[in-house]
Predicted model as a PDB file, atoms N, CA, C, CB and O in Angstrom, pLDDT in the B-factor column:
MODEL        1                                                                  
ATOM      1  N   UNK A   1      88.579  87.241 119.650  1.00 65.00           N  
ATOM      2  CA  UNK A   1      88.297  87.446 118.451  1.00 65.00           C  
ATOM      3  C   UNK A   1      86.570  87.493 118.815  1.00 65.00           C  
ATOM      4  CB  UNK A   1      88.994  86.272 117.375  1.00 65.00           C  
ATOM      5  O   UNK A   1      86.004  86.944 119.760  1.00 65.00           O  
ATOM      6  N   UNK A   2      85.822  88.545 117.464  1.00 72.00           N  
ATOM      7  CA  UNK A   2      84.706  88.624 117.409  1.00 72.00           C  
ATOM      8  C   UNK A   2      83.945  87.609 117.390  1.00 72.00           C  
ATOM      9  CB  UNK A   2      84.515  89.205 116.694  1.00 72.00           C  
ATOM     10  O   UNK A   2      82.844  87.781 117.913  1.00 72.00           O  
ATOM     11  N   UNK A   3      84.286  86.036 116.716  1.00 69.00           N  
ATOM     12  CA  UNK A   3      83.601  84.739 116.917  1.00 69.00           C  
ATOM     13  C   UNK A   3      83.578  84.223 118.256  1.00 69.00           C  
ATOM     14  CB  UNK A   3      84.176  83.750 116.119  1.00 69.00           C  
ATOM     15  O   UNK A   3      82.564  83.974 118.908  1.00 69.00           O  
ATOM     16  N   UNK A   4      85.171  84.033 118.739  1.00 73.00           N  
ATOM     17  CA  UNK A   4      85.084  83.318 119.757  1.00 73.00           C  
ATOM     18  C   UNK A   4      83.850  83.893 121.089  1.00 73.00           C  
ATOM     19  CB  UNK A   4      86.598  83.267 120.159  1.00 73.00           C  
ATOM     20  O   UNK A   4      83.371  83.137 121.933  1.00 73.00           O  
ATOM     21  N   UNK A   5      83.551  85.348 120.970  1.00 70.00           N  
ATOM     22  CA  UNK A   5      82.780  85.774 121.273  1.00 70.00           C  
ATOM     23  C   UNK A   5      81.198  85.459 121.500  1.00 70.00           C  
ATOM     24  CB  UNK A   5      83.085  86.363 120.789  1.00 70.00           C  
ATOM     25  O   UNK A   5      80.301  85.406 122.342  1.00 70.00           O  
ATOM     26  N   UNK A   6      81.574  85.265 119.910  1.00 69.00           N  
ATOM     27  CA  UNK A   6      79.948  84.983 119.884  1.00 69.00           C  
ATOM     28  C   UNK A   6      79.492  83.571 120.185  1.00 69.00           C  
ATOM     29  CB  UNK A   6      79.343  85.294 118.444  1.00 69.00           C  
ATOM     30  O   UNK A   6      78.320  83.288 120.433  1.00 69.00           O  
ATOM     31  N   UNK A   7      80.521  82.674 120.146  1.00 71.00           N  
ATOM     32  CA  UNK A   7      80.273  81.213 120.566  1.00 71.00           C  
ATOM     33  C   UNK A   7      80.224  81.087 122.019  1.00 71.00           C  
ATOM     34  CB  UNK A   7      81.365  80.253 120.043  1.00 71.00           C  
ATOM     35  O   UNK A   7      79.646  80.104 122.484  1.00 71.00           O  
ATOM     36  N   UNK A   8      80.785  82.005 122.852  1.00 69.00           N  
ATOM     37  CA  UNK A   8      80.964  82.102 124.046  1.00 69.00           C  
ATOM     38  C   UNK A   8      78.890  82.149 125.015  1.00 69.00           C  
ATOM     39  CB  UNK A   8      82.164  83.676 124.079  1.00 69.00           C  
ATOM     40  O   UNK A   8      78.170  81.698 125.906  1.00 69.00           O  
ATOM     41  N   UNK A   9      79.009  83.086 123.846  1.00 63.00           N  
ATOM     42  CA  UNK A   9      77.213  83.854 124.619  1.00 63.00           C  
ATOM     43  C   UNK A   9      76.386  83.137 123.830  1.00 63.00           C  
ATOM     44  CB  UNK A   9      76.669  85.877 124.363  1.00 63.00           C  
ATOM     45  O   UNK A   9      75.289  83.691 123.759  1.00 63.00           O  
ATOM     46  N   UNK A  10      76.452  82.092 123.179  1.00 67.00           N  
ATOM     47  CA  UNK A  10      75.778  80.959 122.747  1.00 67.00           C  
ATOM     48  C   UNK A  10      75.934  79.890 123.274  1.00 67.00           C  
ATOM     49  CB  UNK A  10      75.928  80.726 121.694  1.00 67.00           C  
ATOM     50  O   UNK A  10      75.273  78.875 123.055  1.00 67.00           O  
ATOM     51  N   UNK A  11      77.378  80.098 124.483  1.00 67.00           N  
ATOM     52  CA  UNK A  11      77.102  78.324 124.851  1.00 67.00           C  
ATOM     53  C   UNK A  11      76.687  78.862 126.581  1.00 67.00           C  
ATOM     54  CB  UNK A  11      79.073  76.837 124.640  1.00 67.00           C  
ATOM     55  O   UNK A  11      76.443  77.972 127.396  1.00 67.00           O  
ATOM     56  N   UNK A  12      76.634  80.398 127.048  1.00 65.00           N  
ATOM     57  CA  UNK A  12      76.111  80.654 128.114  1.00 65.00           C  
ATOM     58  C   UNK A  12      74.279  81.015 127.925  1.00 65.00           C  
ATOM     59  CB  UNK A  12      77.057  81.802 128.659  1.00 65.00           C  
ATOM     60  O   UNK A  12      73.552  81.190 128.902  1.00 65.00           O  
ATOM     61  N   UNK A  13      73.860  81.060 126.688  1.00 65.00           N  
ATOM     62  CA  UNK A  13      72.495  80.854 126.358  1.00 65.00           C  
ATOM     63  C   UNK A  13      71.831  82.396 126.777  1.00 65.00           C  
ATOM     64  CB  UNK A  13      71.833  79.444 127.251  1.00 65.00           C  
ATOM     65  O   UNK A  13      70.710  82.353 127.284  1.00 65.00           O  
ATOM     66  N   UNK A  14      72.359  83.527 126.623  1.00 61.00           N  
ATOM     67  CA  UNK A  14      72.652  84.675 126.312  1.00 61.00           C  
ATOM     68  C   UNK A  14      71.096  85.235 125.721  1.00 61.00           C  
ATOM     69  CB  UNK A  14      73.954  84.641 125.319  1.00 61.00           C  
ATOM     70  O   UNK A  14      70.152  85.787 126.286  1.00 61.00           O  
ATOM     71  N   UNK A  15      71.305  84.865 124.510  1.00 59.00           N  
ATOM     72  CA  UNK A  15      70.692  84.486 123.645  1.00 59.00           C  
ATOM     73  C   UNK A  15      69.699  83.283 123.308  1.00 59.00           C  
ATOM     74  CB  UNK A  15      71.413  84.540 123.126  1.00 59.00           C  
ATOM     75  O   UNK A  15      69.891  82.175 122.808  1.00 59.00           O  
ATOM     76  N   UNK A  16      68.100  84.203 123.967  1.00 66.00           N  
ATOM     77  CA  UNK A  16      67.346  83.238 124.457  1.00 66.00           C  
ATOM     78  C   UNK A  16      66.013  83.138 123.789  1.00 66.00           C  
ATOM     79  CB  UNK A  16      67.234  83.418 125.801  1.00 66.00           C  
ATOM     80  O   UNK A  16      65.072  82.416 124.118  1.00 66.00           O  
ATOM     81  N   UNK A  17      66.083  83.894 122.899  1.00 67.00           N  
ATOM     82  CA  UNK A  17      64.979  83.744 121.828  1.00 67.00           C  
ATOM     83  C   UNK A  17      63.927  84.497 122.352  1.00 67.00           C  
ATOM     84  CB  UNK A  17      64.497  82.258 121.514  1.00 67.00           C  
ATOM     85  O   UNK A  17      63.873  84.644 123.573  1.00 67.00           O  
ATOM     86  N   UNK A  18      62.790  85.172 121.377  1.00 67.00           N  
ATOM     87  CA  UNK A  18      61.886  86.046 121.739  1.00 67.00           C  
ATOM     88  C   UNK A  18      60.529  85.407 122.721  1.00 67.00           C  
ATOM     89  CB  UNK A  18      61.472  86.655 120.385  1.00 67.00           C  
ATOM     90  O   UNK A  18      60.384  84.198 122.900  1.00 67.00           O  
ATOM     91  N   UNK A  19      59.887  86.133 123.121  1.00 66.00           N  
ATOM     92  CA  UNK A  19      58.947  85.484 124.099  1.00 66.00           C  
ATOM     93  C   UNK A  19      57.891  84.850 123.861  1.00 66.00           C  
ATOM     94  CB  UNK A  19      58.533  86.190 124.835  1.00 66.00           C  
ATOM     95  O   UNK A  19      57.309  85.148 122.818  1.00 66.00           O  
ATOM     96  N   UNK A  20      57.307  83.790 124.730  1.00 71.00           N  
ATOM     97  CA  UNK A  20      56.568  82.655 124.453  1.00 71.00           C  
ATOM     98  C   UNK A  20      54.905  83.701 124.210  1.00 71.00           C  
ATOM     99  CB  UNK A  20      56.718  81.282 125.979  1.00 71.00           C  
ATOM    100  O   UNK A  20      54.043  83.199 123.489  1.00 71.00           O  
ATOM    101  N   UNK A  21      54.729  84.604 124.635  1.00 75.00           N  
ATOM    102  CA  UNK A  21      53.329  85.434 124.927  1.00 75.00           C  
ATOM    103  C   UNK A  21      53.904  86.595 123.679  1.00 75.00           C  
ATOM    104  CB  UNK A  21      53.024  86.199 126.993  1.00 75.00           C  
ATOM    105  O   UNK A  21      54.878  87.345 123.616  1.00 75.00           O  
ATOM    106  N   UNK A  22      53.033  86.367 122.992  1.00 75.00           N  
ATOM    107  CA  UNK A  22      52.817  87.788 122.008  1.00 75.00           C  
ATOM    108  C   UNK A  22      52.111  88.826 123.112  1.00 75.00           C  
ATOM    109  CB  UNK A  22      51.565  87.490 120.399  1.00 75.00           C  
ATOM    110  O   UNK A  22      51.532  88.533 124.158  1.00 75.00           O  
ATOM    111  N   UNK A  23      52.382  90.268 122.465  1.00 78.00           N  
ATOM    112  CA  UNK A  23      51.414  91.232 123.109  1.00 78.00           C  
ATOM    113  C   UNK A  23      50.597  92.385 121.471  1.00 78.00           C  
ATOM    114  CB  UNK A  23      52.660  92.386 124.553  1.00 78.00           C  
ATOM    115  O   UNK A  23      51.100  92.519 120.355  1.00 78.00           O  
ATOM    116  N   UNK A  24      49.692  92.799 121.834  1.00 77.00           N  
ATOM    117  CA  UNK A  24      49.226  93.415 120.739  1.00 77.00           C  
ATOM    118  C   UNK A  24      48.204  94.589 121.416  1.00 77.00           C  
ATOM    119  CB  UNK A  24      48.521  92.293 119.704  1.00 77.00           C  
ATOM    120  O   UNK A  24      47.387  94.314 122.295  1.00 77.00           O  
ATOM    121  N   UNK A  25      48.358  95.700 120.954  1.00 78.00           N  
ATOM    122  CA  UNK A  25      48.151  96.490 121.220  1.00 78.00           C  
ATOM    123  C   UNK A  25      46.365  97.018 121.361  1.00 78.00           C  
ATOM    124  CB  UNK A  25      49.016  96.914 120.537  1.00 78.00           C  
ATOM    125  O   UNK A  25      45.723  97.654 122.197  1.00 78.00           O  
ATOM    126  N   UNK A  26      46.118  96.485 120.312  1.00 71.00           N  
ATOM    127  CA  UNK A  26      44.222  96.435 120.269  1.00 71.00           C  
ATOM    128  C   UNK A  26      44.192  95.297 121.486  1.00 71.00           C  
ATOM    129  CB  UNK A  26      43.226  95.677 118.330  1.00 71.00           C  
ATOM    130  O   UNK A  26      43.430  95.557 122.416  1.00 71.00           O  
ATOM    131  N   UNK A  27      44.909  94.132 121.556  1.00 74.00           N  
ATOM    132  CA  UNK A  27      44.558  93.349 122.507  1.00 74.00           C  
ATOM    133  C   UNK A  27      44.261  93.541 124.199  1.00 74.00           C  
ATOM    134  CB  UNK A  27      45.398  92.616 122.308  1.00 74.00           C  
ATOM    135  O   UNK A  27      43.467  93.194 125.073  1.00 74.00           O  
ATOM    136  N   UNK A  28      45.573  94.403 123.977  1.00 77.00           N  
ATOM    137  CA  UNK A  28      45.708  95.194 125.795  1.00 77.00           C  
ATOM    138  C   UNK A  28      44.641  96.505 125.802  1.00 77.00           C  
ATOM    139  CB  UNK A  28      47.747  96.064 126.230  1.00 77.00           C  
ATOM    140  O   UNK A  28      44.206  96.835 126.905  1.00 77.00           O  
ATOM    141  N   UNK A  29      44.288  97.120 124.842  1.00 81.00           N  
ATOM    142  CA  UNK A  29      43.763  98.232 125.063  1.00 81.00           C  
ATOM    143  C   UNK A  29      41.692  97.669 125.499  1.00 81.00           C  
ATOM    144  CB  UNK A  29      44.229  99.302 123.440  1.00 81.00           C  
ATOM    145  O   UNK A  29      40.908  98.034 126.376  1.00 81.00           O  
ATOM    146  N   UNK A  30      41.593  96.738 124.406  1.00 79.00           N  
ATOM    147  CA  UNK A  30      40.186  96.445 124.559  1.00 79.00           C  
ATOM    148  C   UNK A  30      40.042  95.725 125.142  1.00 79.00           C  
ATOM    149  CB  UNK A  30      39.500  96.204 123.764  1.00 79.00           C  
ATOM    150  O   UNK A  30      41.051  95.204 125.617  1.00 79.00           O  
ATOM    151  N   UNK A  31      38.560  95.123 125.564  1.00 78.00           N  
ATOM    152  CA  UNK A  31      38.135  94.305 126.025  1.00 78.00           C  
ATOM    153  C   UNK A  31      38.019  92.473 125.396  1.00 78.00           C  
ATOM    154  CB  UNK A  31      37.163  95.019 126.230  1.00 78.00           C  
ATOM    155  O   UNK A  31      37.963  92.651 124.179  1.00 78.00           O  
ATOM    156  N   UNK A  32      37.978  91.385 125.558  1.00 77.00           N  
ATOM    157  CA  UNK A  32      38.002  90.745 124.800  1.00 77.00           C  
ATOM    158  C   UNK A  32      36.751  90.486 123.853  1.00 77.00           C  
ATOM    159  CB  UNK A  32      38.453  89.955 125.352  1.00 77.00           C  
ATOM    160  O   UNK A  32      36.751  89.703 122.903  1.00 77.00           O  
ATOM    161  N   UNK A  33      35.797  91.193 124.226  1.00 80.00           N  
ATOM    162  CA  UNK A  33      34.580  90.602 123.216  1.00 80.00           C  
ATOM    163  C   UNK A  33      34.474  91.980 122.347  1.00 80.00           C  
ATOM    164  CB  UNK A  33      32.837  90.075 124.125  1.00 80.00           C  
ATOM    165  O   UNK A  33      33.373  92.425 122.024  1.00 80.00           O  
ATOM    166  N   UNK A  34      35.808  92.682 121.959  1.00 74.00           N  
ATOM    167  CA  UNK A  34      35.659  93.737 121.138  1.00 74.00           C  
ATOM    168  C   UNK A  34      36.572  93.068 120.044  1.00 74.00           C  
ATOM    169  CB  UNK A  34      36.074  95.230 121.767  1.00 74.00           C  
ATOM    170  O   UNK A  34      36.440  93.541 118.915  1.00 74.00           O  
ATOM    171  N   UNK A  35      37.476  92.042 120.197  1.00 67.00           N  
ATOM    172  CA  UNK A  35      38.621  91.503 119.684  1.00 67.00           C  
ATOM    173  C   UNK A  35      37.786  90.928 118.560  1.00 67.00           C  
ATOM    174  CB  UNK A  35      39.542  90.508 120.646  1.00 67.00           C  
ATOM    175  O   UNK A  35      37.851  91.275 117.381  1.00 67.00           O  
ATOM    176  N   UNK A  36      36.678  89.633 119.283  1.00 76.00           N  
ATOM    177  CA  UNK A  36      35.987  88.641 118.678  1.00 76.00           C  
ATOM    178  C   UNK A  36      35.256  89.354 117.813  1.00 76.00           C  
ATOM    179  CB  UNK A  36      35.237  87.783 119.512  1.00 76.00           C  
ATOM    180  O   UNK A  36      35.071  88.911 116.679  1.00 76.00           O  
ATOM    181  N   UNK A  37      34.777  90.452 118.172  1.00 77.00           N  
ATOM    182  CA  UNK A  37      33.484  90.924 116.896  1.00 77.00           C  
ATOM    183  C   UNK A  37      34.280  91.966 115.648  1.00 77.00           C  
ATOM    184  CB  UNK A  37      31.889  92.162 117.850  1.00 77.00           C  
ATOM    185  O   UNK A  37      33.754  92.172 114.554  1.00 77.00           O  
ATOM    186  N   UNK A  38      35.452  92.474 116.009  1.00 72.00           N  
ATOM    187  CA  UNK A  38      36.622  92.736 115.122  1.00 72.00           C  
ATOM    188  C   UNK A  38      36.728  92.149 113.346  1.00 72.00           C  
ATOM    189  CB  UNK A  38      37.803  92.047 115.994  1.00 72.00           C  
ATOM    190  O   UNK A  38      37.528  91.214 113.322  1.00 72.00           O  
ATOM    191  N   UNK A  39      36.249  92.394 112.158  1.00 74.00           N  
ATOM    192  CA  UNK A  39      35.914  91.387 110.887  1.00 74.00           C  
ATOM    193  C   UNK A  39      37.369  92.218 110.488  1.00 74.00           C  
ATOM    194  CB  UNK A  39      34.087  91.522 109.689  1.00 74.00           C  
ATOM    195  O   UNK A  39      37.561  93.417 110.693  1.00 74.00           O  
ATOM    196  N   UNK A  40      37.981  91.612 110.096  1.00 73.00           N  
ATOM    197  CA  UNK A  40      38.806  92.291 108.771  1.00 73.00           C  
ATOM    198  C   UNK A  40      38.047  91.683 106.878  1.00 73.00           C  
ATOM    199  CB  UNK A  40      40.904  91.509 109.034  1.00 73.00           C  
ATOM    200  O   UNK A  40      37.811  90.648 106.255  1.00 73.00           O  
ATOM    201  N   UNK A  41      37.955  93.238 106.715  1.00 73.00           N  
ATOM    202  CA  UNK A  41      37.280  92.840 105.246  1.00 73.00           C  
ATOM    203  C   UNK A  41      38.244  92.773 104.120  1.00 73.00           C  
ATOM    204  CB  UNK A  41      36.172  93.919 104.769  1.00 73.00           C  
ATOM    205  O   UNK A  41      38.321  93.877 103.581  1.00 73.00           O  
ATOM    206  N   UNK A  42      39.039  91.846 103.547  1.00 71.00           N  
ATOM    207  CA  UNK A  42      39.871  91.742 102.458  1.00 71.00           C  
ATOM    208  C   UNK A  42      39.610  92.529 101.037  1.00 71.00           C  
ATOM    209  CB  UNK A  42      39.900  90.404 102.243  1.00 71.00           C  
ATOM    210  O   UNK A  42      40.541  92.769 100.268  1.00 71.00           O  
ATOM    211  N   UNK A  43      38.084  92.953 100.731  1.00 72.00           N  
ATOM    212  CA  UNK A  43      38.270  93.492  99.916  1.00 72.00           C  
ATOM    213  C   UNK A  43      38.148  95.348 100.062  1.00 72.00           C  
ATOM    214  CB  UNK A  43      37.513  92.752  99.135  1.00 72.00           C  
ATOM    215  O   UNK A  43      38.255  95.944  98.990  1.00 72.00           O  
ATOM    216  N   UNK A  44      37.959  96.122 101.198  1.00 70.00           N  
ATOM    217  CA  UNK A  44      38.498  97.202 101.741  1.00 70.00           C  
ATOM    218  C   UNK A  44      39.220  97.284 102.543  1.00 70.00           C  
ATOM    219  CB  UNK A  44      37.937  97.794 102.045  1.00 70.00           C  
ATOM    220  O   UNK A  44      39.122  96.870 103.698  1.00 70.00           O  
ATOM    221  N   UNK A  45      40.356  98.029 101.871  1.00 65.00           N  
ATOM    222  CA  UNK A  45      41.485  97.836 102.452  1.00 65.00           C  
ATOM    223  C   UNK A  45      42.178  99.504 102.504  1.00 65.00           C  
ATOM    224  CB  UNK A  45      42.322  96.623 101.577  1.00 65.00           C  
ATOM    225  O   UNK A  45      42.528 100.160 101.523  1.00 65.00           O  
ATOM    226  N   UNK A  46      42.235  99.888 103.832  1.00 70.00           N  
ATOM    227  CA  UNK A  46      42.345 101.710 103.930  1.00 70.00           C  
ATOM    228  C   UNK A  46      41.983 101.987 103.220  1.00 70.00           C  
ATOM    229  CB  UNK A  46      43.372 102.570 103.967  1.00 70.00           C  
ATOM    230  O   UNK A  46      42.711 102.130 102.238  1.00 70.00           O  
ATOM    231  N   UNK A  47      40.291 102.352 103.100  1.00 67.00           N  
ATOM    232  CA  UNK A  47      39.625 102.638 102.340  1.00 67.00           C  
ATOM    233  C   UNK A  47      39.795 102.814 100.733  1.00 67.00           C  
ATOM    234  CB  UNK A  47      39.344 103.403 102.873  1.00 67.00           C  
ATOM    235  O   UNK A  47      39.121 103.529  99.992  1.00 67.00           O  
ATOM    236  N   UNK A  48      40.765 102.058 100.436  1.00 66.00           N  
ATOM    237  CA  UNK A  48      40.898 101.475  98.680  1.00 66.00           C  
ATOM    238  C   UNK A  48      40.311 100.090  98.786  1.00 66.00           C  
ATOM    239  CB  UNK A  48      42.744 101.300  97.933  1.00 66.00           C  
ATOM    240  O   UNK A  48      40.318  99.592  99.912  1.00 66.00           O  
ATOM    241  N   UNK A  49      39.799  99.381  97.781  1.00 67.00           N  
ATOM    242  CA  UNK A  49      39.534  98.074  97.247  1.00 67.00           C  
ATOM    243  C   UNK A  49      40.653  97.795  96.600  1.00 67.00           C  
ATOM    244  CB  UNK A  49      38.372  97.930  96.398  1.00 67.00           C  
ATOM    245  O   UNK A  49      41.466  98.577  96.107  1.00 67.00           O  
ATOM    246  N   UNK A  50      40.653  95.988  96.641  1.00 67.00           N  
ATOM    247  CA  UNK A  50      41.768  95.320  96.239  1.00 67.00           C  
ATOM    248  C   UNK A  50      41.694  95.523  94.791  1.00 67.00           C  
ATOM    249  CB  UNK A  50      41.830  93.872  96.692  1.00 67.00           C  
ATOM    250  O   UNK A  50      42.877  95.697  94.502  1.00 67.00           O  
ATOM    251  N   UNK A  51      40.994  95.610  93.663  1.00 78.00           N  
ATOM    252  CA  UNK A  51      40.639  96.074  92.521  1.00 78.00           C  
ATOM    253  C   UNK A  51      41.497  97.211  91.959  1.00 78.00           C  
ATOM    254  CB  UNK A  51      39.369  96.410  92.642  1.00 78.00           C  
ATOM    255  O   UNK A  51      42.307  97.427  91.057  1.00 78.00           O  
ATOM    256  N   UNK A  52      40.655  98.050  93.358  1.00 76.00           N  
ATOM    257  CA  UNK A  52      41.402  99.716  92.891  1.00 76.00           C  
ATOM    258  C   UNK A  52      43.747  99.786  92.903  1.00 76.00           C  
ATOM    259  CB  UNK A  52      40.527 101.268  94.864  1.00 76.00           C  
ATOM    260  O   UNK A  52      44.668 100.141  92.167  1.00 76.00           O  
ATOM    261  N   UNK A  53      43.573  99.312  93.958  1.00 77.00           N  
ATOM    262  CA  UNK A  53      45.100  98.773  94.143  1.00 77.00           C  
ATOM    263  C   UNK A  53      46.199  98.238  92.672  1.00 77.00           C  
ATOM    264  CB  UNK A  53      44.853  97.329  95.175  1.00 77.00           C  
ATOM    265  O   UNK A  53      47.144  98.559  91.952  1.00 77.00           O  
ATOM    266  N   UNK A  54      45.032  97.057  93.012  1.00 83.00           N  
ATOM    267  CA  UNK A  54      45.741  96.218  91.561  1.00 83.00           C  
ATOM    268  C   UNK A  54      45.780  97.443  90.153  1.00 83.00           C  
ATOM    269  CB  UNK A  54      44.396  94.530  90.972  1.00 83.00           C  
ATOM    270  O   UNK A  54      46.742  97.717  89.435  1.00 83.00           O  
ATOM    271  N   UNK A  55      44.465  97.967  90.115  1.00 86.00           N  
ATOM    272  CA  UNK A  55      44.923  98.603  88.898  1.00 86.00           C  
ATOM    273  C   UNK A  55      45.948  99.506  88.675  1.00 86.00           C  
ATOM    274  CB  UNK A  55      44.071  99.143  88.467  1.00 86.00           C  
ATOM    275  O   UNK A  55      46.397  99.778  87.562  1.00 86.00           O  
ATOM    276  N   UNK A  56      46.453 100.140  90.103  1.00 88.00           N  
ATOM    277  CA  UNK A  56      46.945 101.338  90.475  1.00 88.00           C  
ATOM    278  C   UNK A  56      48.651 100.772  90.245  1.00 88.00           C  
ATOM    279  CB  UNK A  56      46.340 101.888  92.162  1.00 88.00           C  
ATOM    280  O   UNK A  56      49.558 101.585  90.071  1.00 88.00           O  
ATOM    281  N   UNK A  57      48.924  99.049  90.284  1.00 89.00           N  
ATOM    282  CA  UNK A  57      49.868  99.073  90.072  1.00 89.00           C  
ATOM    283  C   UNK A  57      49.854  98.146  88.392  1.00 89.00           C  
ATOM    284  CB  UNK A  57      50.550  98.661  91.368  1.00 89.00           C  
ATOM    285  O   UNK A  57      50.875  97.961  87.729  1.00 89.00           O  
ATOM    286  N   UNK A  58      49.005  97.861  88.146  1.00 90.00           N  
ATOM    287  CA  UNK A  58      49.354  97.643  87.019  1.00 90.00           C  
ATOM    288  C   UNK A  58      49.900  98.355  85.657  1.00 90.00           C  
ATOM    289  CB  UNK A  58      48.615  97.216  86.900  1.00 90.00           C  
ATOM    290  O   UNK A  58      50.560  97.955  84.698  1.00 90.00           O  
ATOM    291  N   UNK A  59      49.199  99.844  86.098  1.00 91.00           N  
ATOM    292  CA  UNK A  59      49.783 100.857  85.769  1.00 91.00           C  
ATOM    293  C   UNK A  59      51.316 101.914  85.758  1.00 91.00           C  
ATOM    294  CB  UNK A  59      49.090 101.150  86.134  1.00 91.00           C  
ATOM    295  O   UNK A  59      51.894 102.558  84.882  1.00 91.00           O  
ATOM    296  N   UNK A  60      51.574 101.639  87.371  1.00 93.00           N  
ATOM    297  CA  UNK A  60      52.944 101.513  87.367  1.00 93.00           C  
ATOM    298  C   UNK A  60      53.319 100.886  86.793  1.00 93.00           C  
ATOM    299  CB  UNK A  60      53.478 101.323  88.147  1.00 93.00           C  
ATOM    300  O   UNK A  60      53.581 101.280  85.656  1.00 93.00           O  
ATOM    301  N   UNK A  61      53.612  99.494  87.144  1.00 93.00           N  
ATOM    302  CA  UNK A  61      55.112  98.853  86.511  1.00 93.00           C  
ATOM    303  C   UNK A  61      55.011  98.706  84.749  1.00 93.00           C  
ATOM    304  CB  UNK A  61      55.416  96.991  87.272  1.00 93.00           C  
ATOM    305  O   UNK A  61      56.021  98.210  84.250  1.00 93.00           O  
ATOM    306  N   UNK A  62      53.677  99.162  83.582  1.00 92.00           N  
ATOM    307  CA  UNK A  62      53.472  99.362  82.376  1.00 92.00           C  
ATOM    308  C   UNK A  62      54.464 100.385  82.396  1.00 92.00           C  
ATOM    309  CB  UNK A  62      52.097  99.616  81.917  1.00 92.00           C  
ATOM    310  O   UNK A  62      55.261 100.352  81.458  1.00 92.00           O  
ATOM    311  N   UNK A  63      54.620 101.404  83.355  1.00 94.00           N  
ATOM    312  CA  UNK A  63      54.539 103.205  82.773  1.00 94.00           C  
ATOM    313  C   UNK A  63      56.555 102.395  83.534  1.00 94.00           C  
ATOM    314  CB  UNK A  63      52.879 105.312  84.109  1.00 94.00           C  
ATOM    315  O   UNK A  63      57.592 102.415  82.872  1.00 94.00           O  
ATOM    316  N   UNK A  64      56.490 102.151  84.160  1.00 93.00           N  
ATOM    317  CA  UNK A  64      58.322 101.531  84.345  1.00 93.00           C  
ATOM    318  C   UNK A  64      58.942 100.859  82.941  1.00 93.00           C  
ATOM    319  CB  UNK A  64      58.448  99.977  85.701  1.00 93.00           C  
ATOM    320  O   UNK A  64      59.892 101.374  82.352  1.00 93.00           O  
ATOM    321  N   UNK A  65      58.301  99.687  82.504  1.00 93.00           N  
ATOM    322  CA  UNK A  65      58.316  98.966  81.505  1.00 93.00           C  
ATOM    323  C   UNK A  65      58.732  99.622  79.979  1.00 93.00           C  
ATOM    324  CB  UNK A  65      57.078  98.431  81.582  1.00 93.00           C  
ATOM    325  O   UNK A  65      59.551  99.360  79.098  1.00 93.00           O  
ATOM    326  N   UNK A  66      57.481 100.805  80.254  1.00 94.00           N  
ATOM    327  CA  UNK A  66      58.081 101.698  78.752  1.00 94.00           C  
ATOM    328  C   UNK A  66      59.122 102.624  79.087  1.00 94.00           C  
ATOM    329  CB  UNK A  66      56.876 102.733  77.936  1.00 94.00           C  
ATOM    330  O   UNK A  66      59.958 102.777  78.196  1.00 94.00           O  
ATOM    331  N   UNK A  67      59.285 103.264  80.113  1.00 94.00           N  
ATOM    332  CA  UNK A  67      60.345 104.519  80.403  1.00 94.00           C  
ATOM    333  C   UNK A  67      61.821 103.144  80.307  1.00 94.00           C  
ATOM    334  CB  UNK A  67      59.986 105.666  82.547  1.00 94.00           C  
ATOM    335  O   UNK A  67      62.761 103.505  79.600  1.00 94.00           O  
ATOM    336  N   UNK A  68      61.912 102.225  80.737  1.00 94.00           N  
ATOM    337  CA  UNK A  68      63.191 100.968  80.681  1.00 94.00           C  
ATOM    338  C   UNK A  68      63.156 100.740  79.213  1.00 94.00           C  
ATOM    339  CB  UNK A  68      62.869  99.281  81.638  1.00 94.00           C  
ATOM    340  O   UNK A  68      64.196 100.415  78.640  1.00 94.00           O  
ATOM    341  N   UNK A  69      61.778 100.919  78.401  1.00 94.00           N  
ATOM    342  CA  UNK A  69      62.091 100.072  77.032  1.00 94.00           C  
ATOM    343  C   UNK A  69      62.910 101.883  76.187  1.00 94.00           C  
ATOM    344  CB  UNK A  69      59.965  99.110  75.976  1.00 94.00           C  
ATOM    345  O   UNK A  69      63.845 102.109  75.418  1.00 94.00           O  
ATOM    346  N   UNK A  70      62.069 102.590  76.782  1.00 93.00           N  
ATOM    347  CA  UNK A  70      62.750 104.093  75.808  1.00 93.00           C  
ATOM    348  C   UNK A  70      64.051 104.101  76.348  1.00 93.00           C  
ATOM    349  CB  UNK A  70      61.955 105.895  76.099  1.00 93.00           C  
ATOM    350  O   UNK A  70      64.840 104.393  75.449  1.00 93.00           O  
ATOM    351  N   UNK A  71      64.617 103.909  77.417  1.00 93.00           N  
ATOM    352  CA  UNK A  71      66.047 103.713  78.350  1.00 93.00           C  
ATOM    353  C   UNK A  71      66.558 103.061  77.141  1.00 93.00           C  
ATOM    354  CB  UNK A  71      66.089 102.668  80.019  1.00 93.00           C  
ATOM    355  O   UNK A  71      67.312 103.654  76.370  1.00 93.00           O  
ATOM    356  N   UNK A  72      66.114 101.700  76.933  1.00 92.00           N  
ATOM    357  CA  UNK A  72      67.417 101.207  75.758  1.00 92.00           C  
ATOM    358  C   UNK A  72      67.440 101.301  74.371  1.00 92.00           C  
ATOM    359  CB  UNK A  72      67.682  99.840  75.764  1.00 92.00           C  
ATOM    360  O   UNK A  72      68.179 100.711  73.582  1.00 92.00           O  
ATOM    361  N   UNK A  73      66.438 102.209  74.128  1.00 91.00           N  
ATOM    362  CA  UNK A  73      66.139 102.173  72.569  1.00 91.00           C  
ATOM    363  C   UNK A  73      66.791 103.732  72.151  1.00 91.00           C  
ATOM    364  CB  UNK A  73      64.192 101.976  72.166  1.00 91.00           C  
ATOM    365  O   UNK A  73      67.284 103.872  71.032  1.00 91.00           O  
ATOM    366  N   UNK A  74      66.758 104.866  73.112  1.00 90.00           N  
ATOM    367  CA  UNK A  74      67.142 106.283  72.853  1.00 90.00           C  
ATOM    368  C   UNK A  74      68.043 106.266  73.708  1.00 90.00           C  
ATOM    369  CB  UNK A  74      66.169 107.425  72.991  1.00 90.00           C  
ATOM    370  O   UNK A  74      68.654 107.330  73.610  1.00 90.00           O  
ATOM    371  N   UNK A  75      68.648 105.366  74.844  1.00 81.00           N  
ATOM    372  CA  UNK A  75      70.159 106.109  75.318  1.00 81.00           C  
ATOM    373  C   UNK A  75      69.571 106.588  76.215  1.00 81.00           C  
ATOM    374  CB  UNK A  75      71.080 107.224  74.426  1.00 81.00           C  
ATOM    375  O   UNK A  75      70.155 107.316  77.018  1.00 81.00           O  
TER     376      UNK A  75                                                      
ENDMDL                                                                          
END                                                                             
């Protein structure tokens, strides 16, 4: 059965887990000094600031709540 086959694979240690060393395209593509100099700015995320995203989500969820309330009230 499938259960016995899974147990057999686990006993043989076929599933050995993930690699011990992770790979990154940035680390593989650039020299180490470029990776050390790179700084992630949490305030600027893909051209948008966190505040703009927060305002957008606030309006989005407000709209969802209004739609839900209208559906409950008027069907």
